[in-house]
N, C-alpha and C positions, 0 to 999 in steps of 0.2 A: 718480810722475809724474802730474801733473794735466793735463787737457785745457784748463782755463781758470783762469788766474791772475787773481784779482779783488782790486782795490785799492779800499778803502772806508774810511769814517770811522764807527766804532761810536758816536761821541758824537752823531751825527746820527740822531734817531729813525727817520726815513724810510729812511735807508741801513741801519740795523740791521734794520728790518722787511723790507727787500728781501733782506738776507742770510739771514734766517730763511726767507723764501719760497723762495729759491734752494736752500737745504738741503733743504726739504720736497720740492721738485720732483725734486731729485737722488735722494732716497730712494725716491720713488714710481715713477720712470720710468727703465728700464734704458738707454734711448737718450740720456738726459741726460748731458752731459759731467761728468767728475770735476772737482771744484772745489778750489781752494786760495785761502784768504782771507788778505789782508794789510792791516794797519792803515796808513792814510796818515799817521797821527800816532803814530809809534813813541815809546816812552819815552826812548830815547837820542837825543841830538842828532845831526843829520845829519853834522856834522864832529867829533863827540865821540870818546872813546877806544874805544868799542865799535862805532862805525859801520863800520869796515872789515870786521869779521867778519859784521855784519848784511848788508852789501852783498854779500859773497861768498855768503852763504846765499841771499839773494834773487836774485842773478844766476843761481845754479844752478837755482833753481825756475823762473825765467822761461825759461831755456834749455830746460828739460824740458817746459814747457807748450807747447801749440799756439797759444794765443791769450791776450791779456791784455785784461781788461775794467776800465776806469776808471769807477767810479761817482762822478759829480760832485756833491758836496755843497756846502754854503755855503762851507766853508773849504778846499776842495780846491785852489783856485787858489794858495793860500799854502803848500802842502805841497812842501817840497824832496824828500821821499821820493817823492811821486807823480810829480814831474817826472823824477826819476832812474829810476824804474821804467819810465816811458814811453820815455825815451832808451835804456835798456838793452834793452827789447823791440825797438825800432827797429834797434839795432845787431845784435841776434840774428835779425833779419828775421822777427819774429813779427807776426801780424795784431793790430792794436790796435782794440778796440771801446770805445765810450763811451756812457754813459747819463746823461742829466741827470734828476735826480729832481725838480727844480723849475726852470722855465724862467728864473728870475732868477739861478740859480747861474752863476758865472763859471768858464770852463774854464781849466785851467792852461796856461801858455804853451807848454810842450813838446808838449801835445796838438795845438795848432794846426799844428805842423810834421809831426805824425805822420799827418795825413790819415786819421783814424779812420773806421770804419764806425759810424754812429750807430744805436743800437738803442732800441726802445721798452722801457722798464723794465716789469717785471711781466708780460711776455709770454714764457711758457716755451718756446713753439715756436721763437722766434727763435734761442735758444741751442743748439738741437739741429741747426741748419743748419751745414754745414761751410764754406760760402762765403757771402760777402755781396756 
């Protein structure tokens, strides 16, 4: 079980840097939440043959997490997986957090309906808080 389910795009250098930073914070600080990282651009197609099993696995992980963090990269708005993760988190009544790594990045449509708590990226203190 992770405290924080994190959706990000490893192809984005800034998102990858943020992921590395999050792992370092988690390793150094006992009060930091346990993390679970998930790629917004999975190798299988959203409606492909393996999609159902991937959705079952992700749904379990989202339900076991306390919160979900969507890291908004340049292409996140196009990710069917990110939209699905957000919708699944909302259905499971999980708190949705969002962080824009660049102000020009466009938010996915499902995030607009989720009324997320916007956080400042690269601030480790914000993720140790239990409420926003």
